[in-house]
RODO-2510 file (C-alpha; in nm, 4 decimals, decimal comma):
residues 563
     n   res          X          Y          Z
     1     m    -5,3080     8,8110     6,8914
     2     k    -5,0839     9,0237     6,6878
     3     h    -5,1193     9,2819     7,0133
     4     k    -4,9957     9,0170     7,1895
     5     k    -4,7347     8,8899     7,0157
     6     v    -4,6153     9,2450     6,9860
     7     n    -4,6593     9,2771     7,3712
     8     t    -4,4400     8,9426     7,4698
     9     l    -4,1802     9,0603     7,2523
    10     r    -4,1598     9,4214     7,4116
    11     v    -4,1513     9,2274     7,7287
    12     f    -3,8700     8,9876     7,6342
    13     a    -3,6579     9,3149     7,5228
    14     s    -3,7253     9,4627     7,8182
    15     l    -3,5918     9,1395     8,0115
    16     l    -3,3009     9,1668     7,8163
    17     f    -3,1906     9,4870     7,8078
    18     v    -3,2256     9,4712     8,2358
    19     h    -3,0470     9,1319     8,1896
    20     f    -2,7894     9,3164     7,9734
    21     c    -2,7619     9,6235     8,2550
    22     l    -2,6893     9,3987     8,4757
    23     f    -2,4256     9,2279     8,3459
    24     v    -2,2640     9,5408     8,2839
    25     l    -2,2487     9,7021     8,6175
    26     n    -2,1333     9,3791     8,6993
    27     a    -1,8678     9,3657     8,5094
    28     q    -1,7647     9,7269     8,5744
    29     t    -1,8212     9,6399     8,9602
    30     m    -1,6300     9,3780     8,9299
    31     d    -1,3444     9,5507     8,7560
    32     e    -1,3766     9,8489     8,9753
    33     l    -1,2771     9,5264     9,2325
    34     s    -0,9635     9,4328     9,0555
    35     r    -0,8235     9,7706     9,0608
    36     s    -0,8646     9,8307     9,3832
    37     r    -0,7049     9,5172     9,5126
    38     g    -0,4160     9,6168     9,2789
    39     m    -0,3549     9,9315     9,3804
    40     l    -0,4377     9,7506     9,7312
    41     k    -0,1065     9,5335     9,6874
    42     t     0,1646     9,7922     9,5450
    43     r     0,0350    10,1142     9,7275
    44     g    -0,1277    10,0405    10,0678
    45     e    -0,4545    10,2301    10,0175
    46     v    -0,6971    10,3180     9,7195
    47     i    -0,9108    10,5901     9,6672
    48     i    -1,2814    10,5293     9,5896
    49     r    -1,5923    10,8065     9,4834
    50     f    -1,9429    10,6857     9,5778
    51     i    -2,2746    10,8052     9,6607
    52     r    -2,3335    10,7832    10,0039
    53     p    -2,6044    10,5193    10,0591
    54     a    -2,9145    10,6315    10,3422
    55     t    -2,8680    10,3120    10,5394
    56     l    -2,4839    10,4447    10,6205
    57     s    -2,4703    10,7487    10,8749
    58     m    -2,1370    10,9891    10,8010
    59     d    -2,0172    10,8839    11,1141
    60     e    -2,0200    10,5212    11,0790
    61     l    -1,8974    10,6522    10,7409
    62     t    -1,6365    10,8456    10,8782
    63     r    -1,5252    10,6162    11,1694
    64     n    -1,4054    10,3315    10,9067
    65     l    -1,2992    10,5432    10,6044
    66     s    -1,0639    10,8352    10,5500
    67     i    -1,2690    11,0846    10,4127
    68     d    -1,1167    11,3312    10,1817
    69     k    -1,3989    11,5145    10,0287
    70     r    -1,7227    11,6050    10,0261
    71     k    -2,0072    11,7227     9,7782
    72     g    -2,3519    11,6964     9,8981
    73     d    -2,4049    11,3144     9,9181
    74     t    -2,1293    11,1769     9,7071
    75     l    -1,7992    11,1296     9,9167
    76     t    -1,3965    11,0626     9,8014
    77     a    -1,2723    10,8347    10,0563
    78     y    -0,9062    10,6775    10,0841
    79     a    -0,9176    10,2613    10,2248
    80     n    -0,6521    10,0722    10,3676
    81     e    -0,7307     9,6942    10,2994
    82     k    -0,8920     9,6359    10,6809
    83     q    -1,1264    10,0084    10,5585
    84     f    -1,1978     9,8715    10,2277
    85     n    -1,3101     9,5308    10,2623
    86     w    -1,5538     9,7330    10,5360
    87     f    -1,6895     9,9294    10,2420
    88     i    -1,7223     9,6570     9,9795
    89     a    -1,9287     9,4093    10,2492
    90     r    -2,1496     9,6946    10,2485
    91     k    -2,2058     9,6615     9,8038
    92     i    -2,2306    10,0155     9,7538
    93     p    -2,1863    10,1255     9,3921
    94     f    -1,8128    10,3185     9,3959
    95     d    -1,5258    10,4400     9,1292
    96     v    -1,2124    10,3952     9,1452
    97     l    -1,0120    10,7260     9,1396
    98     t    -0,6474    10,7033     8,9791
    99     p    -0,4430    10,8949     9,2454
   100     r    -0,2936    11,2240     9,0361
   101     s     0,0876    11,1578     9,1752
   102     v     0,0003    10,7876     8,9671
   103     a    -0,1693    10,9614     8,6960
   104     n     0,1525    11,2214     8,6513
   105     s     0,4302    10,9842     8,7249
   106     a     0,6059    10,9704     8,3760
   107     k     0,7073    11,3629     8,5019
   108     d     1,0293    11,3835     8,6673
   109     h     1,0084    11,6583     8,8978
   110     r     1,3803    11,6231     9,0952
   111     k     1,6004    11,9180     9,1704
   112     s     1,8910    12,0244     8,9791
   113     t     2,0595    12,2223     9,2920
   114     a     1,9235    12,2230     9,6324
   115     s     1,9128    12,5741     9,7138
   116     s     1,6183    12,6381     9,4459
   117     l     1,3141    12,6590     9,5687
   118     d     1,1296    12,6160     9,2245
   119     a     1,0856    12,2133     9,2172
   120     y     0,9642    11,9441     9,5626
   121     p     1,2914    11,8691     9,6453
   122     a     1,4341    11,5038     9,6755
   123     y     1,4491    11,4203    10,0481
   124     s     1,8507    11,4419    10,0432
   125     e     1,8158    11,8112     9,9233
   126     y     1,5629    11,8208    10,1986
   127     l     1,7738    11,7663    10,4550
   128     q     2,0371    11,9824    10,3087
   129     m     1,8110    12,2829    10,3087
   130     m     1,6990    12,2736    10,6268
   131     e     2,0792    12,2509    10,7907
   132     s     2,1528    12,5250    10,5502
   133     f     1,8978    12,7635    10,6834
   134     a     2,0179    12,7098    11,0223
   135     a     2,3704    12,7483    10,9295
   136     d     2,3798    13,0459    10,7679
   137     y     2,0938    13,1948    10,9806
   138     p     2,2616    13,0509    11,3276
   139     d     2,1273    13,3940    11,5378
   140     r     1,7915    13,3187    11,3646
   141     c     1,7514    12,9848    11,3070
   142     v     1,8064    12,6643    11,4600
   143     l     1,7189    12,2884    11,3939
   144     q     1,5229    12,0322    11,6236
   145     e     1,4671    11,6936    11,4571
   146     f     1,1928    11,5550    11,6628
   147     g     1,1480    11,1795    11,5380
   148     t     1,1547    10,9671    11,2733
   149     s     0,9001    10,7926    11,0845
   150     v     0,8302    10,4531    11,0606
   151     n     1,1133    10,4046    10,7857
   152     g     1,3420    10,5703    10,9600
   153     r     1,3622    10,9370    10,7867
   154     k     1,4065    11,2480    10,9700
   155     l     1,0880    11,4440    11,1129
   156     l     1,2272    11,8230    11,1509
   157     a     1,1532    12,1795    11,1957
   158     v     1,3294    12,5028    11,2819
   159     k     1,2387    12,7676    11,5026
   160     i     1,3047    13,1207    11,4106
   161     s     1,3360    13,4275    11,6687
   162     d     1,5734    13,6886    11,7392
   163     n     1,7128    13,4272    12,0191
   164     p     1,6272    13,1050    11,8601
   165     a     1,8892    12,9081    12,1437
   166     i     1,7133    12,9928    12,4525
   167     h     1,3452    13,0399    12,5662
   168     e     1,1774    13,3880    12,5908
   169     a     0,8572    13,4966    12,7287
   170     e     0,7140    13,4901    12,3715
   171     p     0,3922    13,2827    12,2073
   172     a     0,4815    12,9570    11,9854
   173     f     0,3644    12,9408    11,6691
   174     l     0,3370    12,6458    11,4426
   175     y     0,3335    12,5775    11,0864
   176     t     0,3294    12,2094    10,9327
   177     s     0,2354    12,0525    10,6385
   178     t     0,1647    11,7743    10,4325
   179     i     0,0296    11,5199    10,7376
   180     h    -0,1014    11,3277    10,4263
   181     g     0,1612    11,2547    10,1897
   182     d     0,0134    11,3390     9,8772
   183     e    -0,0617    11,6822     9,9647
   184     g     0,2384    11,8426     9,8960
   185     t     0,1683    12,2166     9,8528
   186     g     0,2211    12,3364    10,1780
   187     y     0,5283    12,1691    10,1419
   188     m     0,6839    12,3767     9,9152
   189     l     0,5279    12,7277    10,0800
   190     m     0,6530    12,6403    10,4090
   191     l     1,0124    12,6190    10,2610
   192     r     0,9674    12,9431    10,0605
   193     l     0,8750    13,0591    10,3958
   194     i     1,0944    13,0005    10,5876
   195     d     1,3795    13,1342    10,3507
   196     s     1,1492    13,4663    10,3202
   197     l     1,1061    13,5460    10,6859
   198     l     1,5370    13,4688    10,7348
   199     n     1,5872    13,6922    10,4634
   200     a     1,3522    13,9616    10,5116
   201     y     1,4392    13,9632    10,8678
   202     n     1,6710    14,3160    10,8439
   203     t     1,4782    14,5014    10,5264
   204     n     1,1177    14,4537    10,6770
   205     e     0,9998    14,5729    11,0256
   206     v     0,6759    14,3945    11,0050
   207     i     0,8502    14,0611    10,9425
   208     k     1,1387    14,1712    11,2192
   209     e     0,8513    14,2585    11,4448
   210     l     0,6994    13,9252    11,4584
   211     i     1,0421    13,7519    11,4610
   212     d     1,1676    13,9409    11,7763
   213     n     0,8194    13,8587    11,9761
   214     t     0,7210    13,5474    11,8801
   215     e     0,8845    13,1531    11,9021
   216     i     0,8299    13,0337    11,4913
   217     w     0,8187    12,6769    11,4278
   218     i     0,7861    12,5116    11,1054
   219     n     0,8009    12,1907    11,0069
   220     p     0,7229    12,1251    10,6361
   221     i     0,7103    11,7803    10,5949
   222     f     0,5114    11,6010    10,8805
   223     n     0,4507    11,2415    10,6614
   224     p     0,7599    11,1626    10,4473
   225     d     0,7065    10,8062    10,4297
   226     g     0,3915    10,8700    10,2271
   227     f     0,5387    11,1861     9,9950
   228     y     0,8698    11,0099     9,9208
   229     f     0,6975    10,6690     9,8508
   230     a     0,7949    10,5547     9,5699
   231     s     1,2099    10,7445     9,5201
   232     e     1,3858    10,9580     9,7478
   233     s     1,4497    11,1503     9,4309
   234     l     1,0496    11,2133     9,3193
   235     s     0,7821    11,4217     9,4377
   236     l     0,5621    11,1759     9,2320
   237     n     0,3279    10,8586     9,3306
   238     s     0,3173    10,9600     9,7025
   239     t     0,0692    10,7688     9,9165
   240     r    -0,1475    10,9626    10,1560
   241     y    -0,1149    10,7857    10,4360
   242     n     0,2092    10,6473    10,6517
   243     a     0,4338    10,3231    10,5249
   244     n     0,2319    10,1538    10,8174
   245     h    -0,1154    10,2668    10,5870
   246     a    -0,1933    10,4598    10,8610
   247     d    -0,3986    10,7958    10,7956
   248     l    -0,2083    11,0121    11,0586
   249     n    -0,4333    11,2871    11,0060
   250     r    -0,6811    11,0578    11,1680
   251     n    -0,4422    10,8444    11,4395
   252     f    -0,4096    11,1280    11,7160
   253     p    -0,6561    11,0661    12,0864
   254     d    -0,9973    11,1941    11,9933
   255     a    -1,1880    11,3309    12,3130
   256     l    -1,5081    11,1400    12,1735
   257     a    -1,3467    10,8639    12,0125
   258     g    -1,1237    10,7872    12,2653
   259     d    -0,6996    10,7071    12,2635
   260     h    -0,7270    10,4869    11,9104
   261     p    -0,9989    10,6292    11,7010
   262     d    -0,8936    10,4655    11,4330
   263     a    -0,7982    10,1055    11,5905
   264     m    -0,4313    10,1290    11,5484
   265     d    -0,1511    10,2123    11,7054
   266     w    -0,0305    10,5654    11,7540
   267     q     0,1964    10,5851    11,4849
   268     p     0,5877    10,7444    11,5365
   269     e     0,4975    11,0038    11,3277
   270     t     0,2386    11,0663    11,5794
   271     v     0,4139    10,9923    11,9004
   272     a     0,6581    11,2110    11,7791
   273     m     0,4124    11,5533    11,7111
   274     m     0,2882    11,4398    12,0621
   275     n     0,6005    11,4973    12,2239
   276     f     0,7119    11,7623    12,0155
   277     m     0,3681    11,9718    12,0914
   278     k     0,3925    11,9289    12,4450
   279     q     0,7458    11,9637    12,4987
   280     h     0,6622    12,3563    12,3614
   281     p     0,3133    12,4758    12,4040
   282     f     0,2031    12,6170    12,0635
   283     v    -0,0209    12,9132    12,1286
   284     l    -0,1341    12,9123    11,7484
   285     a    -0,0808    12,6749    11,4696
   286     a    -0,2081    12,5403    11,1991
   287     n    -0,1870    12,2286    10,9590
   288     l    -0,1494    12,2627    10,5830
   289     h    -0,3650    12,0304    10,3631
   290     d    -0,4568    11,9961     9,9785
   291     g    -0,7686    11,9066     9,8035
   292     a    -1,0138    12,1797     9,8979
   293     e    -0,9140    12,5262     9,9075
   294     l    -1,0613    12,6734    10,2487
   295     v    -0,9741    12,7090    10,6201
   296     n    -1,1662    12,4704    10,8271
   297     y    -1,1878    12,5330    11,1783
   298     p    -1,3109    12,3272    11,5203
   299     w    -1,4383    12,1072    11,5912
   300     d    -1,3662    11,8307    11,3773
   301     n    -1,5304    11,5706    11,5860
   302     r    -1,9013    11,7170    11,7094
   303     s    -2,1645    11,9772    11,5839
   304     a    -2,1198    12,1779    11,8957
   305     r    -1,9653    12,4623    11,8724
   306     h    -1,5600    12,5957    12,0516
   307     a    -1,6316    12,8640    12,2847
   308     d    -1,4786    13,0687    12,0673
   309     d    -1,6106    12,9898    11,7785
   310     s    -1,6576    13,3713    11,7057
   311     w    -1,2987    13,4653    11,6994
   312     y    -1,2065    13,1260    11,4486
   313     v    -1,4527    13,2741    11,2389
   314     q    -1,3060    13,5851    11,2098
   315     l    -0,9517    13,4065    11,1911
   316     s    -1,0573    13,2386    10,9199
   317     r    -1,2190    13,4609    10,7738
   318     q    -0,9403    13,7020    10,7693
   319     f    -0,6707    13,4498    10,5640
   320     a    -0,9401    13,3710    10,3202
   321     d    -1,0231    13,7258    10,2387
   322     t    -0,6464    13,7602    10,2176
   323     v    -0,5964    13,5298     9,9491
   324     h    -0,8908    13,6232     9,7665
   325     v    -0,7227    13,9879     9,7041
   326     y    -0,3862    13,8234     9,5950
   327     s    -0,5492    13,5383     9,3921
   328     p    -0,7586    13,4840     9,0378
   329     a    -1,1700    13,5240     9,1566
   330     g    -1,2824    13,1353     9,1962
   331     f    -1,0142    13,1486     9,4233
   332     f    -1,0260    12,9673     9,7936
   333     i    -1,4278    13,0236     9,7496
   334     d    -1,5419    12,6356     9,8996
   335     e    -1,7946    12,6038    10,1217
   336     d    -1,8969    12,9633    10,2759
   337     n    -1,6433    13,1347    10,0696
   338     g    -1,3507    12,9980    10,1768
   339     i    -1,4217    12,8850    10,5416
   340     t    -1,5788    12,6613    10,6961
   341     n    -1,6703    12,4765    11,0126
   342     g    -1,4874    12,1253    11,0399
   343     s    -1,8015    11,9429    11,1533
   344     d    -2,0224    12,0934    10,8997
   345     w    -1,8185    11,9651    10,6182
   346     y    -1,7717    11,6436    10,7442
   347     v    -1,6852    11,4955    11,0420
   348     v    -1,3403    11,3717    11,1800
   349     y    -1,2365    11,1527    11,4764
   350     g    -0,8349    11,1371    11,5830
   351     g    -0,7529    11,4792    11,3910
   352     r    -0,4573    11,6586    11,5153
   353     q    -0,6835    11,9933    11,5248
   354     d    -0,9124    11,8473    11,7802
   355     y    -0,5920    11,7124    11,9676
   356     v    -0,4795    12,0461    11,9923
   357     n    -0,7975    12,2174    12,0716
   358     y    -0,8784    11,9920    12,2852
   359     f    -0,5583    11,8006    12,4919
   360     l    -0,3120    12,0782    12,4804
   361     h    -0,5882    12,3688    12,5383
   362     g    -0,3804    12,5704    12,1795
   363     r    -0,5331    12,7355    11,9162
   364     e    -0,5122    12,5503    11,5443
   365     v    -0,7073    12,5384    11,2326
   366     t    -0,6721    12,3667    10,9073
   367     m    -0,6203    12,5304    10,5626
   368     e    -0,6874    12,3440    10,2721
   369     l    -0,4484    12,4810     9,9616
   370     s    -0,5480    12,3967     9,6653
   371     h    -0,7814    12,1733     9,4538
   372     v    -0,5375    12,0132     9,2786
   373     k    -0,2893    11,7539     9,5171
   374     s     0,0944    11,8668     9,5178
   375     v     0,0778    12,1483     9,2447
   376     d     0,3154    12,1264     8,9860
   377     p     0,6014    12,3461     9,0242
   378     s     0,5627    12,5200     8,7705
   379     e     0,3016    12,7066     8,9716
   380     f     0,5091    12,7587     9,3118
   381     p     0,5341    13,1437     9,2387
   382     a     0,1506    13,2018     9,1849
   383     f     0,0670    12,9950     9,4912
   384     w     0,3757    13,1748     9,6801
   385     n     0,1957    13,4976     9,6030
   386     y    -0,1450    13,4137     9,6143
   387     y    -0,0419    13,3145    10,0351
   388     k     0,2238    13,5036    10,1208
   389     k     0,0486    13,7774    10,2964
   390     s    -0,2728    13,5569    10,4179
   391     l     0,0349    13,3385    10,6467
   392     i     0,2393    13,6157    10,7506
   393     g    -0,1095    13,7731    10,8372
   394     y    -0,2411    13,4794    11,0787
   395     m     0,1127    13,4754    11,2235
   396     q     0,0487    13,7900    11,3922
   397     q    -0,2633    13,6588    11,5151
   398     i    -0,0785    13,5271    11,7967
   399     h    -0,0403    13,8686    11,9718
   400     p    -0,4065    14,0066    12,0082
   401     g    -0,5300    13,9231    12,3617
   402     i    -0,3785    13,8687    12,6660
   403     h    -0,0165    13,7875    12,7056
   404     g     0,0709    13,6883    13,0908
   405     t     0,2309    13,5495    13,4148
   406     v     0,1350    13,3636    13,7302
   407     t     0,3473    13,3350    13,9983
   408     d     0,3506    13,3025    14,4495
   409     a     0,3016    13,6221    14,5971
   410     a     0,5289    13,5303    14,8486
   411     t     0,7999    13,3544    14,6744
   412     g     0,7226    13,4889    14,3054
   413     e     0,7924    13,1247    14,1800
   414     p     0,6437    13,0773    13,8852
   415     l     0,2937    12,8374    13,9213
   416     k     0,1184    12,6339    13,6540
   417     a    -0,2785    12,8012    13,7001
   418     m    -0,5922    12,7799    13,5160
   419     i    -0,7201    13,0602    13,3500
   420     e    -1,0783    13,0618    13,2670
   421     i    -1,3626    13,2592    13,1384
   422     p    -1,6612    13,2081    13,4030
   423     g    -1,9528    13,1287    13,1641
   424     h    -1,7936    13,1246    12,8193
   425     d    -1,5559    12,8773    12,8240
   426     r    -1,5926    12,4678    12,7464
   427     d    -1,4315    12,2183    12,6252
   428     s    -1,1372    12,2638    12,7305
   429     s    -1,1003    12,6173    12,6181
   430     q    -0,9258    12,7320    12,9032
   431     v    -0,5515    12,7695    12,9266
   432     f    -0,2669    12,7085    13,2015
   433     s     0,0110    12,8700    13,2439
   434     s     0,3258    12,7259    13,2491
   435     a     0,4676    12,5928    13,6012
   436     e     0,8421    12,6409    13,5187
   437     t     0,7658    12,9757    13,3553
   438     g     0,4630    13,1780    13,4670
   439     e     0,3997    13,1877    13,1247
   440     f     0,0154    13,2230    12,9401
   441     y    -0,1279    13,3419    12,6036
   442     r    -0,5283    13,3806    12,6043
   443     l    -0,6095    13,5089    12,2312
   444     l    -0,9043    13,7295    12,2403
   445     p    -1,0964    13,9744    11,9920
   446     a    -1,1701    14,3372    12,1757
   447     g    -1,4257    14,3014    12,4127
   448     n    -1,5019    14,3178    12,8135
   449     y    -1,4013    14,0299    12,9992
   450     t    -1,3086    13,8913    13,3489
   451     f    -1,0520    13,6007    13,3705
   452     t    -1,0489    13,3200    13,7238
   453     i    -0,7057    13,2157    13,8017
   454     t    -0,6901    12,8980    14,0283
   455     s    -0,4017    12,7145    14,0721
   456     s    -0,4128    12,4401    14,3738
   457     g    -0,2950    12,5423    14,6973
   458     y    -0,3803    12,8947    14,6265
   459     s    -0,6694    13,1363    14,6978
   460     s    -0,8091    13,2137    14,3560
   461     q    -0,8319    13,5268    14,1545
   462     n    -1,1547    13,7591    13,9478
   463     i    -0,9919    13,9991    13,7269
   464     e    -1,1716    14,2038    13,4696
   465     f    -1,0262    14,4418    13,2123
   466     s    -1,0958    14,5390    12,8735
   467     l    -0,9355    14,5093    12,5470
   468     t    -0,9349    14,6947    12,2394
   469     a    -0,9441    14,5336    11,8611
   470     n    -0,5714    14,3878    11,7861
   471     e    -0,4226    14,4915    12,1527
   472     t    -0,1830    14,3071    12,3445
   473     r    -0,2148    14,3407    12,6894
   474     e     0,0503    14,2335    12,9475
   475     m    -0,0794    14,0878    13,2599
   476     i     0,1196    14,0162    13,5990
   477     i    -0,1152    13,7864    13,8368
   478     t     0,0368    13,6786    14,1640
   479     l    -0,1639    13,4401    14,4098
   480     l    -0,1517    13,3852    14,7643
   481     p    -0,1532    13,0284    14,9278
   482     a    -0,4430    12,9776    15,0094
   483     a    -0,5206    13,0402    15,3939
   484     r    -0,5310    12,7027    15,6598
   485     e    -0,6018    12,6659    16,0020
   486     l    -0,3662    12,6010    16,2854
   487     s    -0,3539    12,2299    16,3192
   488     c    -0,1768    12,0048    16,4440
   489     f    -0,1989    11,5691    16,4881
   490     p    -0,2208    11,3574    16,5695
   491     i    -0,4280    11,3704    16,8801
   492     p    -0,4075    11,1596    17,1380
   493     f    -0,0411    11,1498    17,0536
   494     t     0,2362    10,9286    17,1597
   495     h     0,5552    11,0205    17,1522
   496     t     0,5708    11,3144    16,8385
   497     l     0,3050    11,5590    16,7532
   498     t     0,2991    11,7642    16,4392
   499     f     0,1433    12,1373    16,4119
   500     l     0,0359    12,2636    16,0210
   501     l     0,1384    12,6014    16,0180
   502     p    -0,0914    12,8582    15,8374
   503     d     0,1681    13,0040    15,5597
   504     d     0,5136    12,8888    15,4812
   505     s     0,7588    13,1658    15,5381
   506     a     0,9755    13,0801    15,7256
   507     n     0,9445    13,2118    16,0902
   508     d     1,0461    13,1178    16,4767
   509     l     0,7332    12,8782    16,6743
   510     y     0,7147    12,8950    17,0069
   511     l     0,5624    12,6292    17,1975
   512     t     0,4631    12,5791    17,5928
   513     f     0,2904    12,3395    17,7246
   514     t     0,1006    12,3654    18,0230
   515     d    -0,0924    12,1001    18,2595
   516     m    -0,4654    12,1540    18,3320
   517     a    -0,3346    12,3759    18,6621
   518     g    -0,1286    12,5533    18,4302
   519     r     0,1648    12,4741    18,5254
   520     i     0,4808    12,4664    18,2430
   521     i     0,5706    12,1490    18,1542
   522     i     0,7725    12,2019    17,8298
   523     n     0,8697    12,5580    17,6819
   524     v     1,0808    12,5178    17,3667
   525     i     1,1247    12,7567    17,1018
   526     l     1,2021    12,5720    16,7250
   527     p     1,4073    12,7883    16,5012
   528     g     1,3322    12,8851    16,1244
   529     v     1,0026    12,6771    16,0384
   530     e     0,8319    12,6352    15,7461
   531     g     0,4532    12,5426    15,6620
   532     y     0,5110    12,2745    15,9201
   533     a     0,7042    12,0818    16,2713
   534     s     0,7097    11,7797    16,4648
   535     l     0,7713    11,8187    16,8255
   536     t     0,9719    11,4613    16,8842
   537     k     1,0719    11,2853    17,2453
   538     l     0,7870    11,3509    17,3992
   539     d     0,7460    10,9560    17,5289
   540     g     0,8102    11,0925    17,8632
   541     l     0,5491    11,3266    17,9204
   542     a     0,2482    11,1979    18,1650
   543     r    -0,0705    11,0474    18,0369
   544     g    -0,3384    11,3278    18,0471
   545     v    -0,4548    11,6459    17,9082
   546     y    -0,2705    11,9932    17,7850
   547     m    -0,2842    12,3264    17,6734
   548     i    -0,0101    12,4782    17,4027
   549     k     0,0199    12,8145    17,3728
   550     i     0,1671    12,9144    17,0263
   551     r     0,3549    13,2157    16,8594
   552     y     0,4853    13,1706    16,5066
   553     g     0,5218    13,5192    16,3493
   554     s     0,2057    13,7235    16,3940
   555     l     0,0016    13,4378    16,5061
   556     v    -0,0831    13,4124    16,8473
   557     d    -0,3353    13,0591    16,9691
   558     e    -0,3827    12,8092    17,2126
   559     m    -0,5091    12,4454    17,1550
   560     k    -0,6079    12,1395    17,3680
   561     v    -0,4182    11,8060    17,3317
   562     v    -0,4298    11,4735    17,4847
   563     k    -0,1346    11,2389    17,5909
***
């Protein structure tokens, strides 16, 4: 009986402990829920950390949350109110994370002068800096406003080139940063890069050659509403999302998840960027982020590799390895020592990287610059030293490969054509020449290649060639109009007969109608015909069968027609 009493006490104690734990867990959950609701009310977004339950796939999570980090099954994600409601309905235990910008909101990062690069600029100072770049270096820099944010802030980019006011037959490059408003390290690196390129042009041969042969575009901040969420003069208390609580890097059309993978309308910033990139077809680009230290290469939305996967690995590895030379040990070593395939890390739908690669046939990677989002201004000089060689080296990779033009062999006019490597290209990895200029650029490593060039109405052409390492090959391709058979219509005809001719060069067209007895009924010359001609006023011609003898340039033919 004594032992039974002791066991009963132990069971009671165990049950009491379980109830206590449940009480504490429930209190913690309610506390986190309350904190979450408070952040959603004041910021429009909340940051949560949780362990992925076995019942939910990564695909389902990434379609309903904005995943920010993944370490095994531990995930960090952002959520707006709709996304958070979806999440709590799954009853997953979670922690709420305090944004770094909120935790450090007591700090004042206002600048003393608009020309200084030692702190995050106020919004008005940023505008002044961008205007000053163009005003101080008019022969090397122009400023373009390519749109406005939800709250009306300007979306700006500078073009740096030896002839910035005109389009030259040069490949276009794009750096853009801070698509997530709380990731500002790239913002400052881009302002420093603009300043460095413009200042070094006359003293640095590498920079001069790059600017002379490239159209360089830099958009330092793509989400100004998020970065300047709390104040136009303070960098802190920034948000990831834009003013409509949309993640702009989940808001682009997606080849697998459709035009609106986040179930939100395209935001003004998204539309502006899509139009900007169509206006200036970028051959090579990069989107700068914070939150990790690595280069993320395509694809983000699928496990299948890009057709140019080995080239992307080489490109990313070169960037990461250069960072390693100029940074402390242990820096920029996430995932595979500083590089990762996007979907291997975590799947993203609606990202800009995949949009550029799939829909625009360009080449773009995502660069994650710092574990700490929006690093402290005291670290700007160090981070610039870590990255400046890599940022410039990445731009230089726009040149190795083929720089070509496609034109009409007869007229010399530019043609839009598809340039494809048969057996290699897939998932929109082909490139296209410009309909306005005929230019195309195909970035390639050393190797032996075959191009197939096709354009509507023209005979396709195959070109075999070899490239050595880092070689830039100029290529002029002329296509002949596809051969056409001589034809005429309608048959039978009544009062008009139209002749479709084999080529579009201008020649006199000689037509001789004879009846079946061989008597000449009509003999006419149509001067300067190009491509087709119509013979009218045939109403008075008697019904019957006629033979027509045709001479057009070197073409001599005969055909039977019926009236």
